[in-house]
GUSEDO-515709 format. One record per residue (C-alpha): residue number from 1; residue in one letter; x, y, z. Coordinates in nm, 4 decimals. Example, Ala and Ser with C-alpha at 12.3 -4.5 7.8 and 13.67 -1.06 7.14 Angstrom:
BEGIN
NODE 1 A 1.2300 -0.4500 0.7800
NODE 2 S 1.3670 -0.1060 0.7140
! end
This chain:
BEGIN
NODE 1 M -2.5557 -3.5905 21.5942
NODE 2 P -2.2845 -3.7080 21.3604
NODE 3 Y -2.1113 -4.0317 21.4350
NODE 4 A -1.8124 -4.2233 21.2938
NODE 5 V -1.8680 -4.5304 21.0854
NODE 6 P -1.6351 -4.8015 21.2104
NODE 7 K -1.3862 -4.9314 20.9547
NODE 8 T -1.3781 -5.2956 20.8587
NODE 9 P -1.0885 -5.4450 21.0505
NODE 10 V -0.7930 -5.5503 20.8342
NODE 11 S -0.6405 -5.8869 20.9086
NODE 12 P -0.2671 -5.8735 20.9841
NODE 13 N -0.2308 -6.2049 20.8035
NODE 14 I -0.1488 -6.2402 20.4343
NODE 15 R -0.2890 -6.5327 20.2448
NODE 16 L 0.0026 -6.6798 20.0530
NODE 17 G -0.0313 -6.8515 19.7179
NODE 18 A -0.4056 -6.7899 19.6842
NODE 19 D -0.3773 -6.5984 19.3587
NODE 20 G -0.0030 -6.6126 19.2972
NODE 21 K 0.0398 -6.2589 19.4298
NODE 22 Y 0.2184 -6.3671 19.7440
NODE 23 S 0.3855 -6.6914 19.6413
NODE 24 L 0.7058 -6.7980 19.8135
NODE 25 D 0.9040 -6.8463 19.4963
NODE 26 G 1.1880 -6.6485 19.6545
NODE 27 G 1.2620 -6.9332 19.8929
NODE 28 I 1.4409 -6.9185 20.2232
NODE 29 N 1.6607 -6.6214 20.3098
NODE 30 L 1.8973 -6.6270 20.6079
NODE 31 S 2.1071 -6.3263 20.5022
NODE 32 F 1.8741 -6.0447 20.6162
NODE 33 Q 1.6733 -5.9599 20.9227
NODE 34 E 1.3344 -6.1304 20.9185
NODE 35 T 1.1439 -5.8012 20.9060
NODE 36 A 1.3366 -5.6921 20.5947
NODE 37 L 1.2379 -5.9890 20.3796
NODE 38 P 1.0017 -5.9429 20.0834
NODE 39 Y 0.6750 -6.1369 20.0757
NODE 40 S 0.8234 -6.3927 19.8338
NODE 41 Q 1.0820 -6.5123 20.0882
NODE 42 S 1.0728 -6.6822 20.4255
NODE 43 P 1.3152 -6.6919 20.7190
NODE 44 Y 1.2343 -7.0564 20.7982
NODE 45 L 1.0647 -7.2875 20.5457
NODE 46 L 1.1226 -7.5966 20.7558
NODE 47 N 0.9780 -7.9253 20.6266
NODE 48 V 0.7887 -7.7658 20.3400
NODE 49 N 0.8281 -7.7565 19.9638
NODE 50 A 0.6924 -7.5082 19.7132
NODE 51 D 0.4978 -7.6349 19.4135
NODE 52 D 0.5216 -7.4949 19.0596
NODE 53 R 0.3171 -7.1889 19.1636
NODE 54 G 0.5228 -7.1226 19.4740
NODE 55 T 0.2475 -7.2481 19.7040
NODE 56 L 0.3741 -7.4292 20.0109
NODE 57 K 0.3077 -7.7952 20.0734
NODE 58 K 0.4270 -8.0247 20.3449
NODE 59 R 0.7331 -8.2100 20.2274
NODE 60 Q 0.7164 -8.5815 20.1640
NODE 61 G 0.8241 -8.8154 20.4385
NODE 62 Q 1.0574 -9.1093 20.4224
NODE 63 T 1.0267 -9.4853 20.4185
NODE 64 Y 1.2916 -9.7265 20.5373
NODE 65 L 1.3535 -9.9829 20.2660
NODE 66 D 1.5111 -10.2509 20.4792
NODE 67 T 1.5860 -10.3639 20.8284
NODE 68 S 1.9284 -10.3748 20.9854
NODE 69 L 2.1770 -10.6198 20.8362
NODE 70 G 2.3652 -10.6445 21.1639
NODE 71 S 2.6279 -10.4385 21.3399
NODE 72 G 2.7907 -10.1554 21.1494
NODE 73 G 2.6156 -9.9614 20.8764
NODE 74 V 2.6076 -9.8643 20.5111
NODE 75 N 2.9527 -9.7732 20.3802
NODE 76 G 2.8449 -9.7373 20.0167
NODE 77 I 2.5486 -9.8057 19.7923
NODE 78 T 2.4774 -9.8177 19.4185
NODE 79 V 2.2477 -9.9769 19.1608
NODE 80 Y 2.3853 -10.2357 18.9162
NODE 81 K 2.1940 -10.4622 18.6784
NODE 82 N 1.8603 -10.3801 18.8462
NODE 83 K 1.9900 -10.4648 19.1918
NODE 84 I 2.0882 -10.2519 19.4893
NODE 85 I 2.4512 -10.3280 19.5763
NODE 86 K 2.5326 -10.2281 19.9307
NODE 87 A 2.8582 -10.2290 20.1268
NODE 88 W 2.7470 -10.2920 20.4835
NODE 89 S 3.0136 -10.3196 20.7527
NODE 90 T 3.2581 -10.5825 20.6178
NODE 91 F 3.0079 -10.7407 20.3779
NODE 92 L 2.8667 -10.6808 20.0318
NODE 93 Y 2.4946 -10.7391 19.9699
NODE 94 S 2.2728 -10.7557 19.6638
NODE 95 E 1.9027 -10.6858 19.7068
NODE 96 N 1.5893 -10.5984 19.5117
NODE 97 L 1.5179 -10.2392 19.4138
NODE 98 D 1.2438 -10.2224 19.6775
NODE 99 G 1.5015 -10.3026 19.9455
NODE 100 T 1.3851 -10.6607 20.0069
NODE 101 S 1.5574 -10.9988 20.0005
NODE 102 P 1.9180 -10.8964 20.0698
NODE 103 V 2.1740 -11.1637 19.9775
NODE 104 Q 2.5322 -11.1564 20.1017
NODE 105 I 2.7638 -11.1851 19.8008
NODE 106 Y 3.1027 -11.1071 19.9574
NODE 107 S 3.2710 -11.0811 20.2972
NODE 108 G 3.6030 -10.9710 20.4394
NODE 109 L 3.5912 -10.6058 20.3348
NODE 110 A 3.7506 -10.3302 20.5363
NODE 111 N 3.4829 -10.1549 20.7423
NODE 112 S 3.5324 -9.8145 20.5796
NODE 113 K 3.3584 -9.5753 20.3419
NODE 114 A 3.3356 -9.7219 19.9922
NODE 115 F 3.2601 -9.5878 19.6468
NODE 116 F 3.1395 -9.7779 19.3417
NODE 117 F 3.1886 -9.7145 18.9729
NODE 118 I 3.0865 -9.8983 18.6567
NODE 119 F 3.3517 -9.9327 18.3890
NODE 120 N 3.3185 -10.1337 18.0692
NODE 121 G 3.0137 -10.3139 18.2074
NODE 122 L 3.1762 -10.4258 18.5335
NODE 123 L 3.1037 -10.2871 18.8785
NODE 124 Y 3.4093 -10.1892 19.0818
NODE 125 M 3.4405 -10.0918 19.4478
NODE 126 L 3.7237 -9.9149 19.6293
NODE 127 N 3.7270 -9.8435 20.0025
NODE 128 G 4.0861 -9.7446 20.0768
NODE 129 T 4.1893 -10.1088 20.1279
NODE 130 N 3.9937 -10.3405 19.8974
NODE 131 Y 3.9591 -10.3228 19.5207
NODE 132 I 3.6968 -10.5666 19.3958
NODE 133 Q 3.4880 -10.6196 19.0834
NODE 134 Y 3.1458 -10.7738 19.0212
NODE 135 D 2.9897 -10.8917 18.6948
NODE 136 G 2.6444 -10.9671 18.8351
NODE 137 T 2.7416 -11.3230 18.9272
NODE 138 T 3.0902 -11.3340 19.0773
NODE 139 V 3.2640 -11.0949 19.3145
NODE 140 Q 3.6428 -11.1112 19.3129
NODE 141 N 3.9534 -10.9096 19.3771
NODE 142 V 4.0560 -10.7156 19.0694
NODE 143 V 4.3108 -10.9200 18.8730
NODE 144 P 4.5778 -10.6739 18.7563
NODE 145 Y 4.6748 -10.6552 18.3906
NODE 146 I 5.0360 -10.7696 18.3393
NODE 147 P 5.2107 -10.5265 18.1044
NODE 148 Q 5.4614 -10.6282 17.8401
NODE 149 I 5.7133 -10.3622 17.9323
NODE 150 T 5.9705 -10.4304 17.6583
NODE 151 I 5.9623 -10.5869 17.3121
NODE 152 S 6.2250 -10.6814 17.0507
NODE 153 R 6.4722 -10.7241 17.3334
NODE 154 K 6.8059 -10.8979 17.2701
NODE 155 P 6.8958 -11.1795 17.5125
NODE 156 D 7.1594 -10.9622 17.6803
NODE 157 G 6.8911 -10.6973 17.7479
NODE 158 S 7.0143 -10.4493 17.4904
NODE 159 Q 6.8308 -10.2768 17.2090
NODE 160 S 6.4915 -10.3299 17.3691
NODE 161 T 6.1927 -10.1134 17.2812
NODE 162 L 5.9818 -9.9743 17.5643
NODE 163 N 5.6277 -10.0968 17.5122
NODE 164 E 5.4003 -10.0565 17.8178
NODE 165 P 5.4669 -9.8941 18.1571
NODE 166 M 5.4591 -10.0990 18.4749
NODE 167 N 5.1152 -10.1450 18.6319
NODE 168 L 5.0887 -9.9795 18.9732
NODE 169 L 4.8543 -10.2586 19.0823
NODE 170 T 5.1190 -10.5317 19.0512
NODE 171 G 5.4920 -10.5972 19.0422
NODE 172 Q 5.4465 -10.8490 18.7591
NODE 173 F 5.5801 -10.7694 18.4126
NODE 174 I 5.6719 -10.9382 18.0856
NODE 175 D 5.9903 -10.8939 17.8807
NODE 176 S 5.9714 -11.0014 17.5170
NODE 177 F 6.2942 -11.1216 17.3464
NODE 178 S 6.3982 -11.2117 16.9946
NODE 179 S 6.6173 -11.5253 17.0182
NODE 180 D 6.9602 -11.5432 16.8472
NODE 181 N 7.1085 -11.8766 16.9619
NODE 182 T 7.2084 -11.7230 17.2972
NODE 183 A 7.1470 -11.9241 17.6163
NODE 184 T 7.1290 -11.6450 17.8781
NODE 185 Y 6.8366 -11.3992 17.8855
NODE 186 K 6.8598 -11.0877 18.1025
NODE 187 L 6.5397 -10.9314 18.2380
NODE 188 S 6.4670 -10.5639 18.3030
NODE 189 F 6.5096 -10.5969 18.6819
NODE 190 Q 6.7376 -10.7752 18.9269
NODE 191 N 6.6563 -10.8975 19.2802
NODE 192 L 6.3242 -11.0371 19.1670
NODE 193 I 6.0664 -11.1983 19.3915
NODE 194 S 6.0057 -11.4698 19.1342
NODE 195 I 6.0366 -11.5681 18.7696
NODE 196 D 5.6869 -11.6919 18.6953
NODE 197 E 5.6731 -11.8169 18.3372
NODE 198 V 5.9000 -11.8750 18.0394
NODE 199 K 5.7602 -11.9247 17.6887
NODE 200 V 5.9360 -12.0061 17.3635
NODE 201 N 5.7356 -11.9796 17.0430
NODE 202 G 5.4165 -11.9637 17.2500
NODE 203 S 5.4812 -12.2824 17.4518
NODE 204 V 5.5580 -12.2846 17.8251
NODE 205 V 5.9084 -12.4127 17.9096
NODE 206 S 5.9418 -12.5688 18.2544
NODE 207 T 6.2552 -12.7865 18.2174
NODE 208 G 6.6025 -12.7251 18.0811
NODE 209 I 6.6206 -12.3747 18.2304
NODE 210 T 6.7964 -12.2204 18.5311
NODE 211 L 6.6249 -11.9267 18.7023
NODE 212 N 6.8310 -11.6692 18.8900
NODE 213 T 6.6101 -11.4138 19.0648
NODE 214 T 6.9044 -11.2219 19.2134
NODE 215 A 7.0694 -11.1612 18.8774
NODE 216 G 6.7376 -11.1453 18.6954
NODE 217 T 6.8364 -11.4047 18.4346
NODE 218 V 6.7053 -11.7190 18.2702
NODE 219 V 6.9678 -11.9625 18.1351
NODE 220 F 6.8634 -12.2279 17.8807
NODE 221 T 7.0438 -12.5626 17.8678
NODE 222 S 6.9845 -12.5536 17.4939
NODE 223 A 6.9751 -12.2026 17.3550
NODE 224 P 6.6604 -12.1196 17.1560
NODE 225 A 6.7397 -12.0977 16.7880
NODE 226 T 6.6931 -11.7813 16.5897
NODE 227 S 6.3276 -11.7475 16.5118
NODE 228 S 6.0614 -11.4840 16.4569
NODE 229 P 6.0844 -11.1572 16.6543
NODE 230 N 5.9553 -11.1607 17.0139
NODE 231 N 5.9414 -11.5401 17.0245
NODE 232 V 6.0710 -11.5647 17.3847
NODE 233 T 5.8618 -11.4086 17.6624
NODE 234 I 5.9485 -11.4162 18.0321
NODE 235 K 5.7065 -11.3172 18.3076
NODE 236 A 5.8508 -11.2167 18.6448
NODE 237 T 5.7637 -11.0275 18.9640
NODE 238 V 5.9558 -10.7458 19.1265
NODE 239 S 5.8857 -10.6122 19.4757
NODE 240 S 5.6404 -10.3221 19.4676
NODE 241 N 5.4172 -10.1341 19.7116
NODE 242 D 5.2762 -9.9093 19.4409
NODE 243 K 4.9317 -10.0696 19.4494
NODE 244 M 4.8468 -9.8730 19.7633
NODE 245 Q 4.8585 -9.5568 19.5534
NODE 246 I 4.5448 -9.6910 19.3837
NODE 247 L 4.3838 -9.8876 19.6677
NODE 248 N 4.3893 -9.5835 19.8978
NODE 249 C 4.1926 -9.3715 19.6477
NODE 250 T 3.8388 -9.2807 19.7475
NODE 251 I 3.7048 -9.0802 19.4509
NODE 252 G 3.6742 -9.1664 19.0833
NODE 253 K 3.5275 -9.0546 18.7517
NODE 254 E 3.5124 -9.2176 18.4079
NODE 255 F 3.6191 -8.9919 18.1219
NODE 256 S 3.7283 -9.0602 17.7638
NODE 257 S 3.7368 -9.4409 17.8068
NODE 258 R 3.9571 -9.4090 18.1141
NODE 259 M 3.8993 -9.4148 18.4859
NODE 260 F 4.0406 -9.1221 18.6841
NODE 261 L 4.1048 -9.1682 19.0576
NODE 262 T 4.2048 -8.9371 19.3408
NODE 263 G 4.1407 -8.8951 19.7128
NODE 264 N 4.4464 -9.0852 19.8386
NODE 265 P 4.5206 -8.9222 20.1769
NODE 266 N 4.8910 -9.0000 20.1375
NODE 267 Y 4.9044 -8.8155 19.8033
NODE 268 P 4.6362 -8.5470 19.8450
NODE 269 N 4.7335 -8.3386 19.5421
NODE 270 K 4.7653 -8.6248 19.2910
NODE 271 L 4.5430 -8.8234 19.0571
NODE 272 W 4.5776 -9.1403 18.8517
NODE 273 K 4.4192 -9.2689 18.5319
NODE 274 T 4.3854 -9.6083 18.3684
NODE 275 G 4.5697 -9.7076 18.0534
NODE 276 L 4.4451 -9.9024 17.7554
NODE 277 A 4.5628 -10.2553 17.8288
NODE 278 G 4.7477 -10.4543 17.5645
NODE 279 D 4.4480 -10.6795 17.5038
NODE 280 F 4.2296 -10.3664 17.4746
NODE 281 S 3.9913 -10.5108 17.7339
NODE 282 N 3.9728 -10.1562 17.8705
NODE 283 Q 3.9074 -10.2779 18.2226
NODE 284 A 4.0012 -10.0783 18.5289
NODE 285 N 4.2861 -10.3162 18.6134
NODE 286 Y 4.5722 -10.1224 18.4548
NODE 287 F 4.7034 -9.8007 18.6096
NODE 288 P 5.0306 -9.7254 18.4316
NODE 289 A 5.3112 -9.5821 18.6407
NODE 290 S 5.3255 -9.3045 18.3816
NODE 291 G 4.9585 -9.2240 18.4449
NODE 292 L 5.0286 -9.0262 18.7629
NODE 293 S 4.9533 -8.6553 18.7454
NODE 294 S 5.0588 -8.4007 19.0040
NODE 295 F 4.9589 -8.0392 19.0556
NODE 296 D 5.2730 -7.9448 19.2467
NODE 297 S 5.4007 -7.7107 18.9794
NODE 298 V 5.0804 -7.5115 18.9342
NODE 299 S 4.9037 -7.5007 19.2674
NODE 300 G 5.1277 -7.6383 19.5385
NODE 301 V 5.0978 -7.9381 19.7655
NODE 302 D 4.8844 -7.7431 20.0128
NODE 303 Q 4.5728 -7.7882 19.7995
NODE 304 A 4.4223 -8.1356 19.7829
NODE 305 M 4.2436 -8.2826 19.4834
NODE 306 V 3.8849 -8.3235 19.5997
NODE 307 N 3.6655 -8.4518 19.3155
NODE 308 F 3.5961 -8.4634 18.9432
NODE 309 V 3.2922 -8.3511 18.7464
NODE 310 Q 3.2290 -8.3664 18.3725
NODE 311 Q 3.0652 -8.1116 18.1467
NODE 312 Y 3.0206 -8.2253 17.7870
NODE 313 D 3.3689 -8.3096 17.6508
NODE 314 K 3.5568 -8.1480 17.9411
NODE 315 L 3.6636 -8.2965 18.2738
NODE 316 I 3.6794 -8.0554 18.5664
NODE 317 Y 3.9415 -8.1112 18.8374
NODE 318 L 3.8178 -7.9706 19.1682
NODE 319 K 4.0826 -7.8749 19.4192
NODE 320 E 4.0200 -7.7132 19.7564
NODE 321 K 4.0596 -7.3524 19.6381
NODE 322 S 4.1049 -7.3744 19.2624
NODE 323 T 3.9525 -7.5410 18.9577
NODE 324 F 4.1181 -7.6947 18.6529
NODE 325 I 3.9937 -7.8254 18.3214
NODE 326 T 4.1168 -8.0943 18.0836
NODE 327 Y 4.0052 -8.2660 17.7651
NODE 328 A 4.1093 -8.5648 17.5543
NODE 329 D 4.3699 -8.4482 17.3007
NODE 330 V 4.4186 -8.7249 17.0425
NODE 331 Q 4.7595 -8.7046 16.8749
NODE 332 S 4.8467 -8.7985 16.5174
NODE 333 D 5.0113 -9.1221 16.6393
NODE 334 G 4.6870 -9.2310 16.8071
NODE 335 T 4.7957 -9.1574 17.1640
NODE 336 T 4.5786 -8.9410 17.3859
NODE 337 G 4.6989 -8.6630 17.6118
NODE 338 F 4.5070 -8.4687 17.8757
NODE 339 P 4.6402 -8.1110 17.8875
NODE 340 I 4.5511 -7.9207 18.2047
NODE 341 S 4.4572 -7.5532 18.2305
NODE 342 Y 4.3382 -7.3276 18.5120
NODE 343 L 3.9650 -7.2608 18.5032
NODE 344 N 3.9471 -7.0528 18.8193
NODE 345 S 4.2346 -6.9817 19.0558
NODE 346 N 4.0218 -6.8690 19.3527
NODE 347 I 3.7163 -7.0940 19.3695
NODE 348 G 3.7369 -7.4659 19.4390
NODE 349 C 3.5627 -7.7387 19.6335
NODE 350 D 3.6460 -7.8827 19.9741
NODE 351 M 3.3095 -8.0606 20.0159
NODE 352 P 3.3453 -8.3599 19.7809
NODE 353 G 2.9998 -8.5005 19.8550
NODE 354 S 2.8307 -8.1847 19.7242
NODE 355 V 2.9174 -8.2354 19.3557
NODE 356 Q 2.6283 -8.2805 19.1110
NODE 357 V 2.5397 -8.1826 18.7542
NODE 358 I 2.2221 -7.9725 18.7353
NODE 359 N 2.0751 -7.9005 18.3900
NODE 360 N 2.4174 -7.9751 18.2364
NODE 361 N 2.5916 -7.7334 18.4734
NODE 362 P 2.8268 -7.8679 18.7428
NODE 363 V 2.7514 -7.7478 19.0963
NODE 364 W 2.9510 -7.7919 19.4151
NODE 365 C 3.0079 -7.6405 19.7582
NODE 366 N 3.2985 -7.5150 19.9584
NODE 367 T 3.3233 -7.4179 20.3241
NODE 368 Y 3.4201 -7.0580 20.2499
NODE 369 G 3.1586 -6.9555 19.9924
NODE 370 G 2.8732 -7.2050 19.9879
NODE 371 L 2.7172 -7.3441 19.6693
NODE 372 Y 2.8542 -7.2558 19.3257
NODE 373 M 2.7572 -7.3298 18.9666
NODE 374 M 2.9935 -7.3507 18.6714
NODE 375 V 2.8375 -7.1618 18.3826
NODE 376 S 3.1300 -7.1442 18.1395
NODE 377 T 3.4491 -7.3325 18.0518
NODE 378 T 3.6253 -7.0142 17.9405
NODE 379 V 3.9730 -7.0517 18.0845
NODE 380 L 4.0385 -6.8079 18.3697
NODE 381 G 3.7186 -6.6169 18.3039
NODE 382 E 3.6156 -6.4098 18.6032
NODE 383 K 3.2521 -6.5115 18.5665
NODE 384 N 3.2866 -6.8797 18.4773
NODE 385 I 3.1794 -6.9885 18.8282
NODE 386 I 2.9010 -6.8084 19.0157
NODE 387 Q 2.7782 -6.8277 19.3743
NODE 388 I 2.4141 -6.9307 19.4083
NODE 389 S 2.3709 -6.9782 19.7844
NODE 390 A 2.4018 -6.6228 19.9161
NODE 391 N 2.0518 -6.6362 20.0692
NODE 392 I 2.1243 -6.9425 20.2815
NODE 393 N 2.4915 -6.8960 20.3740
NODE 394 G 2.3721 -6.7216 20.6889
NODE 395 L 2.5041 -6.4600 20.9284
NODE 396 P 2.6465 -6.4885 21.2808
NODE 397 E 2.3120 -6.3707 21.4222
NODE 398 R 2.1111 -6.5855 21.1788
NODE 399 P 2.3110 -6.9069 21.1287
NODE 400 G 2.2876 -7.0809 20.7923
NODE 401 L 2.4853 -7.3217 20.5774
NODE 402 L 2.8310 -7.1816 20.6454
NODE 403 Q 2.7760 -7.1822 21.0217
NODE 404 E 2.7573 -7.5617 21.0236
NODE 405 T 3.0677 -7.7304 21.1647
NODE 406 L 3.3617 -7.7847 20.9304
NODE 407 T 3.3423 -8.1572 20.9963
NODE 408 D 2.9766 -8.1733 20.8915
NODE 409 L 3.0377 -7.9535 20.5883
NODE 410 K 3.3299 -8.1611 20.4613
NODE 411 N 3.1403 -8.4857 20.5241
NODE 412 C 2.8286 -8.3675 20.3420
NODE 413 S 2.6340 -8.5694 20.0877
NODE 414 S 2.4002 -8.4640 19.8089
NODE 415 F 2.1600 -8.5947 19.5483
NODE 416 D 1.9455 -8.4674 19.2637
NODE 417 D 1.5928 -8.5932 19.1927
NODE 418 G 1.5522 -8.4095 18.8623
NODE 419 K 1.3754 -8.1094 19.0144
NODE 420 K 1.5554 -8.0384 19.3375
NODE 421 Y 1.9127 -8.0500 19.4635
NODE 422 Y 1.9437 -8.1824 19.8188
NODE 423 L 2.2500 -8.0962 20.0286
NODE 424 C 2.2746 -8.2988 20.3502
NODE 425 V 2.4957 -8.1396 20.6168
NODE 426 G 2.4960 -8.2795 20.9683
NODE 427 S 2.1346 -8.3040 21.0865
NODE 428 K 2.0018 -8.0600 20.8232
NODE 429 V 1.9072 -8.0896 20.4568
NODE 430 Y 1.9159 -7.7787 20.2379
NODE 431 V 1.6931 -7.8026 19.9283
NODE 432 W 1.7420 -7.6011 19.6113
NODE 433 D 1.4336 -7.6045 19.3891
NODE 434 Y 1.5988 -7.5296 19.0533
NODE 435 S 1.2942 -7.6160 18.8422
! end
């Protein structure tokens, strides 16, 4: 009698990556129901990485490079002159690149988050309180540049030429006079803290002078004779709390031979930039009072400046919900301006630790849209910034990146290893394999 030939049972499992047919090059997807995902995507992908063919491999582990240096923890870390420089608690350490042989090189820091930057060969560190520099041998507080604020000044203070703005880092200044047989020299300010140095024809004068800090004058017993222009210089100090505008900054970026700073919680929508000091040392010890920029007129005080990122010859200003662009505009007189234009009036960054440059394209995150990439510097172009994290932003029923707490999102950190972008939020790390 006829009979049925049993069919070969079909396995419900699919072998992924065996011939490239079912590789997971689509990555993780948290924006759809699990049953609706194509074979190239996964709803989980925990602790695995895909290789160049999309085949899954267990992710690499981690190795601790050092033991504890005592109470507290790492507030900031960088590499300088083939050494790891680490702000730990209230101390600064230098150690080998393999994390061994830490040596304490400074103490007395505020125990707060720090950031490092290298400018003109020197390493600088700001942590909201301290501003120090390191040359590989000596760590010291940054010594502010003392600007020569006026030149060709007459002894009575008239007909002076403005030369350099005051330095926000110090109340010290220099007035430069051209002598004319007058005994009394009037400085730019009254009610001074001190008159620190008087020079005539390059030599310090310490006798035969009367200093009046209240009136802001220096009186010579014997008036200097008429000589070459700017032959009398007087250094003095006026009361100033402006240095906290700089010391409270927490974010910086070098651009066009200047250092740009922001992140001062007392001035959330403002940024500062260094000036070219009179000795052209170009160190980060001169922040002219005229170097303050504010976005009040274009975006309101309700949006904080969050970070900077550079693309080619442009510097991108990232605010919480908008993006601006600037460039170095060299004038015919040799001065440099930095005109500001809107890049995008709707997309910004409120996760400062997310900023990286991937294949020459800036990327960053915000708490309302996830991860974005800047693909064009066309001013106010609708497609100059694109979202690239739609698959992992998540849904209420399938939580993803944007369901993390606001605190964890805003305190995120990130790094790029040349093949993958790592975004660390709370206890999770999201990995974008862009290669």
